[in-house]
Short mmCIF file of the C-alpha atoms (twelve columns), coordinates in Angstrom:
data_MODEL
# 
_entry.id   MODEL 
# 
loop_
_atom_site.group_PDB 
_atom_site.id 
_atom_site.type_symbol 
_atom_site.label_atom_id 
_atom_site.label_alt_id 
_atom_site.label_comp_id 
_atom_site.label_asym_id 
_atom_site.label_seq_id 
_atom_site.Cartn_x 
_atom_site.Cartn_y 
_atom_site.Cartn_z 
_atom_site.pdbx_PDB_model_num 
ATOM 1   C CA . MET A 1   4.627  72.473  27.722 1 
ATOM 2   C CA . ASP A 2   7.148  72.527  30.546 1 
ATOM 3   C CA . ALA A 3   4.968  70.185  32.638 1 
ATOM 4   C CA . PHE A 4   4.933  67.763  29.718 1 
ATOM 5   C CA . LEU A 5   8.697  67.749  29.297 1 
ATOM 6   C CA . LEU A 6   9.743  67.648  32.956 1 
ATOM 7   C CA . PRO A 7   9.220  64.470  35.041 1 
ATOM 8   C CA . SER A 8   6.969  64.695  38.051 1 
ATOM 9   C CA . ARG A 9   8.431  65.217  41.508 1 
ATOM 10  C CA . SER A 10  7.162  61.821  42.688 1 
ATOM 11  C CA . ALA A 11  8.870  60.072  39.775 1 
ATOM 12  C CA . THR A 12  12.080 62.003  40.493 1 
ATOM 13  C CA . PHE A 13  11.990 61.017  44.178 1 
ATOM 14  C CA . ASP A 14  11.091 57.361  43.339 1 
ATOM 15  C CA . ARG A 15  14.234 56.816  41.295 1 
ATOM 16  C CA . PRO A 16  16.683 56.902  44.258 1 
ATOM 17  C CA . ARG A 17  14.399 54.624  46.247 1 
ATOM 18  C CA . ARG A 18  14.216 52.136  43.403 1 
ATOM 19  C CA . ARG A 19  17.961 52.247  43.004 1 
ATOM 20  C CA . ARG A 20  18.375 51.538  46.735 1 
ATOM 21  C CA . ALA A 21  15.932 48.620  46.477 1 
ATOM 22  C CA . ASP A 22  17.865 47.235  43.517 1 
ATOM 23  C CA . ARG A 23  21.095 47.526  45.502 1 
ATOM 24  C CA . VAL A 24  19.514 45.621  48.417 1 
ATOM 25  C CA . LEU A 25  18.382 42.842  46.110 1 
ATOM 26  C CA . ALA A 26  21.786 42.726  44.428 1 
ATOM 27  C CA . ALA A 27  23.441 42.413  47.845 1 
ATOM 28  C CA . LEU A 28  21.095 39.585  48.885 1 
ATOM 29  C CA . LEU A 29  21.575 37.513  45.735 1 
ATOM 30  C CA . PRO A 30  25.245 36.505  46.303 1 
ATOM 31  C CA . ALA A 31  24.469 35.517  49.896 1 
ATOM 32  C CA . VAL A 32  21.603 33.299  48.769 1 
ATOM 33  C CA . LEU A 33  23.699 31.704  46.018 1 
ATOM 34  C CA . LEU A 34  26.527 31.072  48.480 1 
ATOM 35  C CA . ALA A 35  24.102 29.415  50.891 1 
ATOM 36  C CA . PHE A 36  22.820 27.206  48.059 1 
ATOM 37  C CA . ALA A 37  26.377 26.137  47.213 1 
ATOM 38  C CA . VAL A 38  27.157 25.320  50.842 1 
ATOM 39  C CA . LEU A 39  23.971 23.285  51.229 1 
ATOM 40  C CA . LEU A 40  24.554 21.361  48.012 1 
ATOM 41  C CA . GLY A 41  28.142 20.632  49.032 1 
ATOM 42  C CA . ALA A 42  27.032 19.465  52.452 1 
ATOM 43  C CA . GLY A 43  24.340 17.320  50.906 1 
ATOM 44  C CA . GLY A 44  26.867 15.682  48.587 1 
ATOM 45  C CA . ALA A 45  29.187 14.942  51.491 1 
ATOM 46  C CA . ALA A 46  26.330 13.575  53.581 1 
ATOM 47  C CA . THR A 47  25.210 11.137  50.878 1 
ATOM 48  C CA . ALA A 48  28.694 9.797   50.146 1 
ATOM 49  C CA . HIS A 49  29.264 6.185   51.219 1 
ATOM 50  C CA . ASP A 50  32.006 5.186   53.650 1 
ATOM 51  C CA . GLU A 51  35.194 3.703   52.240 1 
ATOM 52  C CA . LEU A 52  37.751 1.170   53.437 1 
ATOM 53  C CA . THR A 53  40.884 3.172   54.221 1 
ATOM 54  C CA . GLY A 54  43.192 0.387   55.434 1 
ATOM 55  C CA . SER A 55  43.541 -3.053  56.948 1 
ATOM 56  C CA . ASN A 56  45.848 -5.089  59.161 1 
ATOM 57  C CA . PRO A 57  47.143 -7.272  57.548 1 
ATOM 58  C CA . ALA A 58  47.194 -4.970  54.556 1 
ATOM 59  C CA . GLU A 59  46.134 -5.945  51.065 1 
ATOM 60  C CA . GLY A 60  48.902 -7.947  49.391 1 
ATOM 61  C CA . ALA A 61  50.944 -8.202  52.620 1 
ATOM 62  C CA . VAL A 62  53.079 -11.230 53.499 1 
ATOM 63  C CA . VAL A 63  53.021 -12.029 57.234 1 
ATOM 64  C CA . ASP A 64  54.602 -14.829 59.285 1 
ATOM 65  C CA . VAL A 65  51.393 -16.378 60.623 1 
ATOM 66  C CA . LEU A 66  47.718 -15.540 60.747 1 
ATOM 67  C CA . PRO A 67  47.334 -12.893 63.504 1 
ATOM 68  C CA . PRO A 68  44.853 -13.283 66.396 1 
ATOM 69  C CA . SER A 69  42.543 -10.763 64.728 1 
ATOM 70  C CA . LEU A 70  42.056 -8.840  61.505 1 
ATOM 71  C CA . GLU A 71  41.300 -5.119  61.561 1 
ATOM 72  C CA . LEU A 72  39.551 -2.986  58.942 1 
ATOM 73  C CA . SER A 73  39.594 0.825   59.014 1 
ATOM 74  C CA . PHE A 74  36.893 2.975   57.417 1 
ATOM 75  C CA . SER A 75  36.480 6.645   56.520 1 
ATOM 76  C CA . SER A 76  33.565 6.954   58.946 1 
ATOM 77  C CA . VAL A 77  31.983 4.949   61.766 1 
ATOM 78  C CA . PRO A 78  30.099 1.984   60.237 1 
ATOM 79  C CA . SER A 79  27.004 0.478   61.775 1 
ATOM 80  C CA . GLY A 80  27.516 -2.390  64.186 1 
ATOM 81  C CA . ILE A 81  24.516 -4.199  62.695 1 
ATOM 82  C CA . GLY A 82  25.032 -6.534  59.759 1 
ATOM 83  C CA . ALA A 83  28.849 -6.526  59.738 1 
ATOM 84  C CA . GLN A 84  30.286 -9.697  58.162 1 
ATOM 85  C CA . ILE A 85  33.965 -10.542 57.684 1 
ATOM 86  C CA . GLN A 86  35.296 -13.795 56.264 1 
ATOM 87  C CA . VAL A 87  38.960 -14.840 56.224 1 
ATOM 88  C CA . LEU A 88  39.166 -17.808 53.840 1 
ATOM 89  C CA . ASP A 89  42.199 -19.994 53.224 1 
ATOM 90  C CA . ALA A 90  42.996 -21.664 49.880 1 
ATOM 91  C CA . SER A 91  40.582 -24.535 50.622 1 
ATOM 92  C CA . GLY A 92  37.708 -22.163 51.380 1 
ATOM 93  C CA . ALA A 93  37.771 -22.676 55.165 1 
ATOM 94  C CA . ASP A 94  36.757 -19.593 57.133 1 
ATOM 95  C CA . TRP A 95  39.079 -18.719 60.034 1 
ATOM 96  C CA . ALA A 96  36.884 -15.954 61.437 1 
ATOM 97  C CA . ASP A 97  35.991 -16.650 65.066 1 
ATOM 98  C CA . GLY A 98  32.667 -15.101 66.053 1 
ATOM 99  C CA . PRO A 99  31.179 -11.734 65.064 1 
ATOM 100 C CA . ALA A 100 33.169 -8.626  64.203 1 
ATOM 101 C CA . ALA A 101 33.426 -5.826  66.778 1 
ATOM 102 C CA . ILE A 102 32.889 -2.213  65.642 1 
ATOM 103 C CA . VAL A 103 34.791 0.410   67.656 1 
ATOM 104 C CA . ASP A 104 34.880 3.957   66.270 1 
ATOM 105 C CA . ARG A 105 36.019 3.660   62.645 1 
ATOM 106 C CA . SER A 106 37.493 0.159   62.979 1 
ATOM 107 C CA . ALA A 107 36.009 -3.313  62.595 1 
ATOM 108 C CA . THR A 108 37.963 -6.066  64.354 1 
ATOM 109 C CA . GLN A 109 37.403 -9.712  63.455 1 
ATOM 110 C CA . PRO A 110 38.841 -12.346 65.858 1 
ATOM 111 C CA . LEU A 111 40.547 -15.289 64.115 1 
ATOM 112 C CA . ARG A 112 40.953 -18.930 65.144 1 
ATOM 113 C CA . PRO A 113 44.468 -20.248 65.880 1 
ATOM 114 C CA . GLY A 114 46.199 -22.987 63.909 1 
ATOM 115 C CA . ALA A 115 45.648 -21.617 60.399 1 
ATOM 116 C CA . PRO A 116 47.782 -23.092 57.579 1 
ATOM 117 C CA . ALA A 117 50.318 -21.173 55.530 1 
ATOM 118 C CA . GLY A 118 49.249 -19.764 52.209 1 
ATOM 119 C CA . GLU A 119 47.038 -17.091 50.680 1 
ATOM 120 C CA . TYR A 120 43.963 -15.793 52.497 1 
ATOM 121 C CA . THR A 121 41.023 -13.980 50.972 1 
ATOM 122 C CA . VAL A 122 39.138 -11.456 53.087 1 
ATOM 123 C CA . ASN A 123 35.493 -10.813 52.167 1 
ATOM 124 C CA . TRP A 124 33.950 -7.986  54.171 1 
ATOM 125 C CA . ARG A 125 30.561 -6.342  54.268 1 
ATOM 126 C CA . VAL A 126 29.335 -3.578  56.593 1 
ATOM 127 C CA . VAL A 127 26.550 -1.002  56.682 1 
ATOM 128 C CA . SER A 128 27.972 2.483   56.196 1 
ATOM 129 C CA . ALA A 129 27.005 5.545   58.210 1 
ATOM 130 C CA . ASP A 130 24.435 6.522   55.526 1 
ATOM 131 C CA . SER A 131 22.636 3.144   56.000 1 
ATOM 132 C CA . HIS A 132 23.853 1.700   52.693 1 
ATOM 133 C CA . PRO A 133 25.658 -1.683  52.612 1 
ATOM 134 C CA . ILE A 134 29.220 -1.601  51.292 1 
ATOM 135 C CA . GLU A 135 31.500 -4.571  50.660 1 
ATOM 136 C CA . GLY A 136 34.854 -5.558  49.256 1 
ATOM 137 C CA . SER A 137 37.539 -8.203  49.062 1 
ATOM 138 C CA . PHE A 138 41.325 -8.398  49.278 1 
ATOM 139 C CA . ALA A 139 44.047 -10.993 49.889 1 
ATOM 140 C CA . PHE A 140 47.225 -11.474 51.923 1 
ATOM 141 C CA . THR A 141 49.643 -14.357 52.489 1 
ATOM 142 C CA . THR A 142 51.063 -16.143 55.543 1 
ATOM 143 C CA . GLN A 143 54.481 -17.825 55.409 1 
ATOM 144 C CA . GLU A 144 53.976 -20.279 58.266 1 
ATOM 145 C CA . GLY A 145 51.034 -22.320 59.462 1 
ATOM 146 C CA . GLY A 146 49.672 -23.486 62.802 1 
ATOM 147 C CA . THR A 147 49.175 -27.024 64.024 1 
ATOM 148 C CA . THR A 148 45.384 -27.174 64.261 1 
ATOM 149 C CA . ALA A 149 43.434 -28.062 61.131 1 
ATOM 150 C CA . PRO A 150 40.149 -26.226 60.501 1 
ATOM 151 C CA . ASP A 151 36.802 -27.960 60.849 1 
ATOM 152 C CA . THR A 152 35.859 -27.920 57.175 1 
ATOM 153 C CA . ALA A 153 32.564 -29.711 57.801 1 
ATOM 154 C CA . SER A 154 31.188 -26.686 59.643 1 
ATOM 155 C CA . THR A 155 32.971 -24.054 57.588 1 
ATOM 156 C CA . PRO A 156 30.621 -21.696 55.724 1 
ATOM 157 C CA . GLY A 157 31.228 -20.867 52.101 1 
ATOM 158 C CA . PRO A 158 31.620 -17.400 50.607 1 
ATOM 159 C CA . MET A 159 29.060 -14.840 51.653 1 
ATOM 160 C CA . ASP A 160 25.840 -15.022 49.647 1 
ATOM 161 C CA . VAL A 161 24.634 -11.457 50.070 1 
ATOM 162 C CA . GLN A 162 23.294 -10.611 46.621 1 
ATOM 163 C CA . ASP A 163 19.625 -11.028 47.533 1 
ATOM 164 C CA . ASP A 164 19.987 -9.225  50.864 1 
ATOM 165 C CA . GLN A 165 21.979 -6.445  49.281 1 
ATOM 166 C CA . ALA A 166 19.435 -5.994  46.484 1 
ATOM 167 C CA . GLU A 167 16.626 -5.790  49.020 1 
ATOM 168 C CA . GLU A 168 18.511 -3.317  51.251 1 
ATOM 169 C CA . THR A 169 19.563 -1.233  48.236 1 
ATOM 170 C CA . GLN A 170 15.954 -1.098  47.039 1 
ATOM 171 C CA . GLN A 171 14.757 -0.031  50.473 1 
ATOM 172 C CA . ALA A 172 17.557 2.503   50.815 1 
ATOM 173 C CA . GLY A 173 16.774 3.952   47.391 1 
ATOM 174 C CA . VAL A 174 13.444 5.255   48.684 1 
ATOM 175 C CA . GLY A 175 15.247 7.732   50.891 1 
ATOM 176 C CA . ASP A 176 18.029 8.580   48.460 1 
ATOM 177 C CA . PHE A 177 16.430 11.828  47.272 1 
ATOM 178 C CA . PRO A 178 17.784 14.643  49.467 1 
ATOM 179 C CA . TRP A 179 14.472 16.121  50.596 1 
ATOM 180 C CA . SER A 180 16.176 17.876  53.511 1 
ATOM 181 C CA . ILE A 181 18.375 19.797  51.060 1 
ATOM 182 C CA . VAL A 182 15.344 20.776  48.990 1 
ATOM 183 C CA . LEU A 183 13.514 22.003  52.085 1 
ATOM 184 C CA . MET A 184 16.514 24.068  53.207 1 
ATOM 185 C CA . ILE A 185 16.841 25.630  49.751 1 
ATOM 186 C CA . ALA A 186 13.125 26.457  49.735 1 
ATOM 187 C CA . ALA A 187 13.492 28.044  53.173 1 
ATOM 188 C CA . LEU A 188 16.388 30.192  51.936 1 
ATOM 189 C CA . VAL A 189 14.382 31.302  48.908 1 
ATOM 190 C CA . ALA A 190 11.482 32.228  51.184 1 
ATOM 191 C CA . ILE A 191 13.823 34.220  53.450 1 
ATOM 192 C CA . ALA A 192 15.274 36.051  50.452 1 
ATOM 193 C CA . VAL A 193 11.789 36.939  49.206 1 
ATOM 194 C CA . VAL A 194 10.725 38.173  52.652 1 
ATOM 195 C CA . LEU A 195 13.853 40.327  52.940 1 
ATOM 196 C CA . ALA A 196 13.269 41.785  49.493 1 
ATOM 197 C CA . VAL A 197 9.616  42.577  50.218 1 
ATOM 198 C CA . THR A 198 10.547 44.094  53.590 1 
ATOM 199 C CA . ALA A 199 13.205 46.256  51.974 1 
ATOM 200 C CA . ARG A 200 10.735 47.567  49.382 1 
ATOM 201 C CA . LYS A 201 8.114  48.270  52.049 1 
ATOM 202 C CA . ARG A 202 10.624 50.252  54.109 1 
ATOM 203 C CA . LEU A 203 11.669 52.244  51.111 1 
ATOM 204 C CA . GLY A 204 8.018  52.872  50.222 1 
ATOM 205 C CA . ALA A 205 7.234  53.985  53.750 1 
ATOM 206 C CA . GLY A 206 9.960  56.635  53.561 1 
ATOM 207 C CA . ARG A 207 8.212  58.534  50.764 1 
# 
């Protein structure tokens, strides 16, 4: 009768071990969740596109004459491949002189001298650090003009980048899914499982 009512010695000794195993698992869970949050946050930051943070001349600025060059500043270092910057006057003439130069987080576009007074529209397009094309437009005004008229016969029109952008966006979309984040999360889950199994084996070996 007493043997039926009282728990066995092995069951009595197993309870502290099980409690210790539960405490180990409870201690591991917050660390794993924290690692997940850090990885997801890092993945979100890594997939964010670059942004235009400023320009010289600035958007809406009124300057005396067209400067020798126009400068764009970005939140990260853009790719030097595929950068296009147009500086168009009211007639549609482009005063950009040659390709843009990428140095650190800035893109500098040389400009031709002799530009007329008036409003200028800047159309820019670069490839961001995450390999996605980004683009934008803004305007500024000059109060005085130069003496040399632009060669309108050889002046290109506004950038026609819709087809190229669609193709690049489609190609970039293949790699949009953050497989590296998934693999890191899977590795953390595997580590947590191994630690839990190891903890239970150690507790079982101490019987």
